[in-house]
One Martini backbone bead per residue (centre of mass of N, CA, C, O) as a GRO file, in nm:
protein
   49
    1MET     BB    1  -2.972  -1.398  -1.059
    2ASN     BB    2  -2.729  -1.512  -1.229
    3ILE     BB    3  -2.528  -1.273  -1.177
    4LEU     BB    4  -2.447  -1.356  -0.883
    5PHE     BB    5  -2.261  -1.601  -0.975
    6ILE     BB    6  -2.047  -1.382  -1.076
    7LEU     BB    7  -2.016  -1.138  -0.871
    8ILE     BB    8  -1.927  -1.277  -0.609
    9PRO     BB    9  -1.653  -1.404  -0.700
   10VAL     BB   10  -1.532  -1.142  -0.811
   11SER     BB   11  -1.538  -0.981  -0.542
   12ILE     BB   12  -1.363  -1.181  -0.382
   13ILE     BB   13  -1.114  -1.166  -0.564
   14LEU     BB   14  -1.067  -0.856  -0.545
   15GLY     BB   15  -1.040  -0.850  -0.237
   16GLY     BB   16  -0.796  -1.045  -0.225
   17LEU     BB   17  -0.606  -0.869  -0.398
   18GLY     BB   18  -0.610  -0.623  -0.210
   19LEU     BB   19  -0.502  -0.770   0.040
   20ALA     BB   20  -0.239  -0.872  -0.088
   21ALA     BB   21  -0.125  -0.592  -0.155
   22PHE     BB   22  -0.121  -0.485   0.135
   23LEU     BB   23   0.062  -0.709   0.256
   24TRP     BB   24   0.301  -0.652   0.068
   25THR     BB   25   0.355  -0.360   0.168
   26LEU     BB   26   0.415  -0.441   0.458
   27LYS     BB   27   0.653  -0.641   0.397
   28SER     BB   28   0.830  -0.416   0.221
   29GLY     BB   29   0.819  -0.128   0.388
   30GLN     BB   30   0.628   0.126   0.311
   31TYR     BB   31   0.552   0.215   0.642
   32ASP     BB   32   0.806   0.282   0.825
   33ASP     BB   33   0.876   0.608   0.725
   34VAL     BB   34   0.664   0.862   0.760
   35GLU     BB   35   0.833   1.110   0.895
   36GLY     BB   36   1.101   1.135   0.729
   37ASP     BB   37   1.011   1.282   0.464
   38ALA     BB   38   0.891   1.534   0.605
   39ALA     BB   39   1.168   1.617   0.752
   40ARG     BB   40   1.384   1.612   0.515
   41ILE     BB   41   1.293   1.881   0.367
   42LEU     BB   42   1.404   2.074   0.615
   43LEU     BB   43   1.686   1.997   0.558
   44ASP     BB   44   2.033   2.082   0.531
   45ASP     BB   45   2.255   1.938   0.267
   46ASN     BB   46   2.501   2.164   0.200
   47GLY     BB   47   2.705   2.069   0.378
   48PRO     BB   48   2.967   1.927   0.499
   49LYS     BB   49   3.100   1.581   0.522
   0.00000   0.00000   0.00000
């Protein structure tokens, strides 16, 4: 029963760290252009500029 006093705060802290990491990726724009990379591989960039 004493182990619960350790495991519950540790799990809450790890969950908070995971949430903070997810929110940081949202703020930094990691998910802005999901379709662009998939379509960019199909384009031919060897033409004149």
